[in-house]
C-alpha positions as CSV (number, residue, x, y, z in Angstrom):
1,M,42.4,6.2,-12.8
2,T,42.6,5.3,-8.1
3,G,39.8,3.7,-6.5
4,L,39.2,6.3,-4.3
5,R,38.3,9.4,-7.2
6,F,36.2,6.3,-9.1
7,R,34.0,5.4,-6.3
8,K,33.6,9.2,-5.8
9,I,32.3,9.7,-9.3
10,L,30.2,6.7,-9.6
11,F,28.7,8.1,-5.9
12,L,27.8,11.2,-7.2
13,L,26.7,10.2,-10.7
14,L,23.8,8.0,-9.0
15,L,22.9,10.7,-6.3
16,T,22.3,12.7,-9.0
17,A,20.0,9.7,-10.4
18,C,18.1,9.9,-7.7
19,L,16.7,13.3,-8.7
20,L,15.0,11.7,-11.6
21,P,11.3,11.0,-11.1
22,E,11.7,7.6,-12.1
23,V,13.9,6.4,-10.0
24,N,12.1,5.9,-6.6
25,T,12.9,5.2,-2.6
26,A,13.3,1.9,-3.0
27,Y,15.2,1.5,-5.6
28,A,17.6,4.6,-3.6
29,L,17.7,2.7,-0.6
30,I,18.6,-0.4,-2.2
31,G,21.4,1.3,-5.0
32,G,22.9,3.0,-1.7
33,I,23.1,0.3,0.4
34,A,25.2,-1.9,-2.4
35,F,27.5,0.6,-3.2
36,S,28.3,0.8,0.3
37,L,28.7,-2.5,1.2
38,L,30.1,-3.6,-2.3
39,L,32.1,-0.2,-3.2
40,G,32.6,1.3,0.5
41,N,31.3,5.2,0.7
42,P,34.2,7.2,-0.3
43,W,32.2,10.2,2.4
44,P,30.8,8.1,5.5
45,Q,30.8,11.0,7.8
46,E,29.5,13.7,4.8
47,S,26.5,11.3,3.7
48,S,25.2,10.6,7.8
49,D,25.4,14.7,8.2
50,W,24.0,15.6,4.9
51,S,21.2,12.4,5.2
52,R,20.2,14.2,8.2
53,K,19.9,17.3,7.1
54,L,18.3,16.7,4.1
55,L,15.4,14.6,5.2
56,Q,14.3,17.8,7.7
57,L,14.4,19.6,5.3
58,S,11.9,17.0,3.1
59,V,10.1,16.3,6.3
60,V,9.1,20.5,6.7
61,G,8.5,20.5,3.1
62,L,6.1,17.7,2.9
63,G,4.0,19.9,5.1
64,F,3.2,22.2,1.7
65,G,1.1,19.4,0.9
66,L,-1.2,18.9,3.1
67,S,-3.8,22.0,5.0
68,L,-3.9,22.3,9.2
69,G,-7.0,21.0,9.0
70,Q,-6.1,17.3,7.7
71,V,-3.0,17.2,9.9
72,W,-5.3,18.0,12.8
73,Q,-7.9,15.5,11.7
74,V,-4.9,12.6,11.2
75,G,-3.7,13.6,14.5
76,K,-6.9,13.7,17.0
77,G,-7.1,10.1,15.4
78,S,-3.9,8.9,16.3
79,L,-4.1,10.1,19.5
80,V,-5.0,7.0,21.5
81,Y,-3.3,4.5,19.9
82,T,-0.1,6.0,20.2
83,I,-0.4,6.9,23.4
84,I,-0.8,2.8,24.6
85,G,1.4,2.2,21.0
86,I,4.5,3.9,22.7
87,S,3.8,2.5,26.2
88,L,3.6,-1.0,25.4
89,T,6.2,-0.8,23.1
90,L,8.7,0.5,26.0
91,F,7.2,-2.1,28.2
92,I,8.0,-5.0,26.2
93,G,11.0,-3.9,24.8
94,I,12.6,-3.6,28.5
95,S,11.6,-7.2,29.2
96,L,13.2,-8.4,25.6
97,G,16.0,-6.9,26.6
98,H,16.0,-8.5,30.6
99,F,14.8,-11.8,28.6
100,F,17.7,-12.1,26.1
101,G,20.5,-10.2,28.7
102,T,20.8,-6.6,26.5
103,A,22.7,-4.1,28.7
104,K,19.8,-2.5,30.2
105,K,20.8,1.7,29.2
106,T,21.1,-0.5,25.5
107,S,18.6,-2.1,25.9
108,A,15.6,0.8,27.6
109,L,17.8,3.2,23.9
110,I,16.9,0.3,21.5
111,S,12.8,-0.1,23.6
112,F,12.5,4.1,23.6
113,G,13.8,4.6,19.9
114,T,11.0,1.6,18.7
115,A,8.4,3.1,20.2
116,I,8.5,7.0,19.4
117,C,10.7,7.5,17.0
118,G,14.4,5.7,16.0
119,G,16.9,8.1,15.7
120,S,16.2,10.9,17.2
121,A,14.3,9.5,20.1
122,I,17.6,7.6,20.9
123,A,20.1,10.8,20.4
124,A,16.9,12.8,22.9
125,M,17.4,10.3,25.3
126,A,20.8,8.8,25.6
127,P,22.3,11.7,27.3
128,V,19.0,11.5,29.6
129,L,20.6,7.6,30.7
130,K,23.9,8.8,30.9
131,A,24.3,7.1,28.2
132,R,28.2,5.7,27.1
133,D,28.5,6.6,23.3
134,D,28.9,2.8,22.3
135,E,25.9,2.0,23.8
136,A,24.0,4.6,22.1
137,A,25.9,3.1,18.8
138,L,25.0,0.3,18.9
139,A,21.5,1.2,20.0
140,L,21.9,3.2,16.8
141,A,23.0,0.5,14.7
142,T,20.3,-1.6,15.2
143,V,16.8,1.0,14.8
144,F,19.1,1.8,11.5
145,T,19.5,-2.1,10.4
146,L,15.4,-2.8,11.0
147,N,14.5,0.6,9.5
148,S,16.4,-0.4,6.3
149,V,14.3,-3.8,6.1
150,A,10.9,-2.1,7.2
151,L,11.2,0.3,3.8
152,L,11.8,-2.3,2.0
153,L,8.9,-4.9,3.6
154,F,6.1,-3.3,4.2
155,P,5.2,-1.6,1.2
156,F,5.9,-5.4,-0.1
157,F,3.1,-6.6,2.5
158,G,0.8,-3.4,2.4
159,H,0.4,-5.0,-0.8
160,L,-0.5,-8.3,-0.8
161,L,-2.5,-7.9,2.7
162,H,-4.7,-5.3,-0.3
163,L,-4.0,-2.8,2.8
164,S,-5.6,1.2,1.9
165,Q,-3.7,4.2,1.8
166,Q,-5.2,5.2,4.9
167,Q,-4.4,1.8,6.7
168,F,-1.1,1.7,5.5
169,G,0.1,5.2,5.9
170,I,-1.5,4.2,9.9
171,W,0.3,0.6,9.7
172,A,3.9,2.7,8.6
173,G,3.6,5.9,10.8
174,L,3.3,3.8,14.4
175,A,5.6,0.4,13.3
176,I,8.5,1.9,11.6
177,H,11.2,2.8,13.2
178,D,12.4,6.4,12.2
179,T,10.9,9.5,10.4
180,S,13.1,8.5,7.3
181,S,12.1,5.0,6.5
182,V,8.0,5.9,7.3
183,V,8.1,8.4,4.3
184,G,10.1,6.6,2.5
185,A,8.2,3.4,2.8
186,A,4.4,5.3,2.3
187,S,5.9,7.0,-0.7
188,A,6.5,4.2,-2.8
189,Y,2.7,3.3,-1.2
190,G,1.2,6.1,-3.0
191,A,0.3,9.6,-1.8
192,V,-2.5,9.2,0.8
193,A,-0.3,7.0,2.4
194,L,2.6,9.9,2.6
195,A,0.2,11.8,4.0
196,T,-1.1,9.6,6.8
197,G,1.8,8.2,7.9
198,T,3.9,11.5,8.2
199,T,1.4,12.7,10.1
200,V,1.0,10.0,12.6
201,K,4.6,9.9,12.5
202,L,5.3,13.3,13.5
203,T,2.6,13.2,16.2
204,R,3.9,10.0,17.7
205,A,7.8,12.0,17.2
206,L,6.4,15.0,19.6
207,W,6.2,12.0,22.7
208,I,9.7,12.4,23.0
209,V,9.6,15.4,24.1
210,P,7.7,14.2,27.5
211,F,9.1,10.6,28.3
212,V,12.6,12.5,28.1
213,L,11.1,14.7,30.9
214,G,9.6,12.5,33.0
215,T,13.2,9.5,32.2
216,A,15.2,13.0,33.2
217,W,12.4,13.6,36.9
218,V,13.0,10.4,37.1
219,T,16.5,9.7,36.7
220,K,17.2,13.3,38.2
221,S,19.2,14.4,35.5
222,E,20.0,17.7,33.9
223,S,19.6,17.2,30.1
224,K,16.9,19.3,28.7
225,A,14.2,18.0,26.2
226,R,13.4,19.6,23.3
227,V,11.2,19.8,20.4
228,P,12.6,18.7,17.0
229,L,12.7,22.0,14.6
230,F,11.8,19.9,11.7
231,I,8.0,19.0,13.2
232,V,7.7,23.1,13.7
233,G,8.9,23.7,10.2
234,F,5.6,20.8,8.9
235,M,3.4,22.8,11.4
236,L,4.3,25.9,9.5
237,A,4.2,24.6,6.3
238,A,0.5,23.4,6.9
239,A,-0.1,26.9,7.9
240,L,1.2,28.8,5.1
241,R,-1.4,26.0,2.8
242,T,-3.6,27.3,4.8
243,L,-3.8,30.4,5.4
244,L,-2.3,31.1,1.9
245,P,-4.3,28.4,-0.8
246,Q,-4.4,30.8,-3.5
247,F,-0.8,30.1,-4.0
248,G,-1.8,26.9,-4.0
249,Y,0.7,25.9,-7.6
250,L,3.6,27.4,-5.1
251,W,3.1,25.0,-2.1
252,S,2.4,21.9,-4.0
253,G,5.7,22.2,-6.8
254,L,7.2,22.9,-3.2
255,A,6.0,19.6,-1.9
256,A,6.2,17.9,-4.8
257,V,10.2,19.0,-4.4
258,A,10.6,17.4,-0.8
259,R,9.4,14.2,-2.1
260,Q,12.2,14.1,-4.3
261,A,14.6,15.5,-1.7
262,L,13.3,11.8,0.4
263,V,15.4,9.6,-2.7
264,V,18.2,11.4,-2.3
265,T,18.1,10.9,1.2
266,L,16.9,7.2,0.9
267,F,19.9,6.6,-1.2
268,L,22.3,8.8,1.9
269,I,21.1,6.5,4.4
270,G,21.5,3.6,2.7
271,A,25.3,4.0,2.0
272,G,25.5,4.8,5.6
273,L,25.2,1.2,5.9
274,S,28.5,-0.1,6.2
275,I,29.9,-3.2,7.3
276,E,31.5,-2.2,9.8
277,I,27.7,-0.9,11.2
278,L,26.5,-4.7,10.5
279,K,29.5,-5.8,12.2
280,N,28.6,-4.0,15.5
281,V,25.3,-4.2,15.9
282,G,25.6,-7.4,18.6
283,V,23.5,-11.1,19.0
284,R,21.5,-9.8,21.9
285,P,20.6,-6.2,21.4
286,L,19.8,-7.8,17.4
287,A,17.4,-10.4,18.9
288,Q,15.6,-7.5,20.8
289,G,15.2,-5.1,18.4
290,V,14.1,-8.4,16.3
291,S,11.6,-9.4,18.4
292,L,10.6,-6.0,19.3
293,W,9.7,-4.8,15.3
294,L,8.1,-8.3,14.4
295,L,5.2,-8.0,18.1
296,T,4.6,-4.4,17.7
297,S,4.0,-4.4,13.7
298,S,1.8,-7.2,14.0
299,L,0.2,-6.6,16.7
300,T,-0.6,-3.3,14.9
301,L,-1.5,-4.9,12.0
302,T,-3.8,-7.0,13.0
303,A,-5.1,-4.1,15.1
304,I,-5.5,-2.0,11.6
305,L,-7.2,-4.9,9.7
306,N,-9.2,-5.7,12.6
307,G,-10.8,-2.0,12.5
308,V,-9.1,-1.3,16.3
309,I,-7.1,1.3,14.6
310,G,-7.9,3.7,11.7
């Protein structure tokens, strides 16, 4: 058996194991990272494509586990500090980028990705800023690396500080970059944390549109901002559960399938973290990204613990 064939078989076996309820998101992520770094992902591009599609479908599926009333309550409650948090994160991020000497467009993309919705925000803003592919890739690599770390560290500190599931969901939704890592960390913490974190994060992701439009207006760019379709799907799923409660068993089943699909997604995301990506991150963007992440995470956590947010 050739080395490549062995890696493909083992990869598929591990991927299949992620369908088992005994495997959670943290194990899946660690397994994917370990496989990629030690053996090498035999399907790097396919893993990236499928993780993105599966994540979006999973987020839509999670909507079946919530009513519109729950979504509205969480979204309404997080509106004010979401706006303040995004604005403050962008200001601090750009300032740190200047301090560390990060290239301007890379710095702006890292700040925007941290402030709103990780890779989705970076992908939306890159054409508006006329960023080169290597600048966008650098920002994505920085945010992706920190996402992987956050997924493992946040549940640990949440339990250490005895955060309630509601508190943890808000913290994850506000302080973790990407939707995938928010739902991964929150699902490991509990069902209430997952519902809260997902809703807060998706509410935050909606701000991609006005910020991209505003930046396009300032820079006179012709690029257009669009609402991510998976957010629309999430709301439609919640609407179905609200309007047709008699099919509750079906909606709950779909939400359970979505939660397990997240485990598979996290394995694929972890398998996408290659040695090449780590090499390409660079010292200055990483220093900016880590500093910004630590500041926003600690400030948000402090506000939650003191009752300012919650």
